[in-house]
C-alpha positions as CSV (number, residue, x, y, z in Angstrom):
1,M,0.0,0.0,0.0
2,D,1.3,3.5,-1.0
3,K,2.4,5.8,1.8
4,N,0.0,8.5,0.5
5,R,-3.0,6.3,1.1
6,T,-2.3,6.0,4.8
7,E,-1.1,9.6,5.1
8,G,-4.2,10.8,3.2
9,T,-6.5,8.9,5.5
10,K,-4.8,10.3,8.6
11,R,-5.1,13.9,7.2
12,E,-8.7,13.3,6.2
13,I,-9.6,12.0,9.7
14,K,-7.8,15.0,11.3
15,G,-9.5,17.4,9.1
16,T,-12.9,16.0,9.8
17,I,-12.3,16.3,13.4
18,K,-11.0,19.9,13.2
19,E,-14.1,20.7,11.0
20,V,-16.5,19.4,13.4
21,T,-14.8,21.1,16.3
22,G,-15.1,24.4,14.5
23,K,-18.8,23.8,13.8
24,V,-19.5,22.9,17.5
25,T,-17.5,25.8,18.8
26,G,-18.7,28.3,16.2
27,N,-15.1,28.9,15.1
28,K,-15.6,29.3,11.2
29,S,-11.9,29.6,10.5
30,K,-11.3,26.3,12.3
31,E,-14.1,24.8,10.4
32,I,-12.9,25.9,7.1
33,A,-9.2,24.8,7.8
34,G,-10.6,21.4,8.7
35,N,-12.7,21.2,5.5
36,I,-9.5,22.0,3.5
37,E,-7.4,19.5,5.4
38,K,-10.1,16.8,5.0
39,N,-10.2,17.4,1.2
40,T,-6.6,17.6,0.8
41,G,-6.4,14.1,2.5
42,K,-9.0,12.8,0.0
43,V,-6.9,14.0,-2.9
44,Q,-3.6,12.5,-1.3
45,K,-5.5,9.2,-0.8
46,S,-6.6,9.1,-4.4
47,L,-3.0,9.6,-5.4
48,G,-1.9,6.8,-3.3
49,R,-4.6,4.5,-4.9
50,A,-3.5,5.5,-8.3
51,A,0.2,4.8,-7.4
52,D,-0.9,1.3,-6.2
53,Q,-2.9,0.6,-9.3
54,M,0.2,1.7,-11.5
55,R,2.4,-0.5,-9.5
56,D,0.1,-3.5,-9.8
57,A,-0.4,-3.1,-13.5
58,A,3.5,-3.0,-13.9
59,R,3.8,-6.1,-11.9
60,R,1.1,-7.8,-14.1
61,D,3.0,-6.7,-17.1
62,D,6.3,-8.0,-15.8
63,D,4.7,-11.4,-14.9
64,L,3.3,-11.6,-18.5
65,D,6.7,-10.8,-20.0
66,R,8.3,-13.6,-17.9
67,E,5.8,-16.1,-19.0
68,T,6.5,-15.6,-22.7
């Protein structure tokens, strides 16, 4: 699993917590910062998934080359 997937998930969770805390306390800037961090985590996680898919495809391609 790509490091970006795990780091992205952590960032997404942290941002969600920050966003909810901002909503509960009425702190709009904390809410916005949390939302940005959450969405940044989602993007990072997606990049990690893409890297995993590319790595898996390359492995399958290498396996096919070895078989022939």
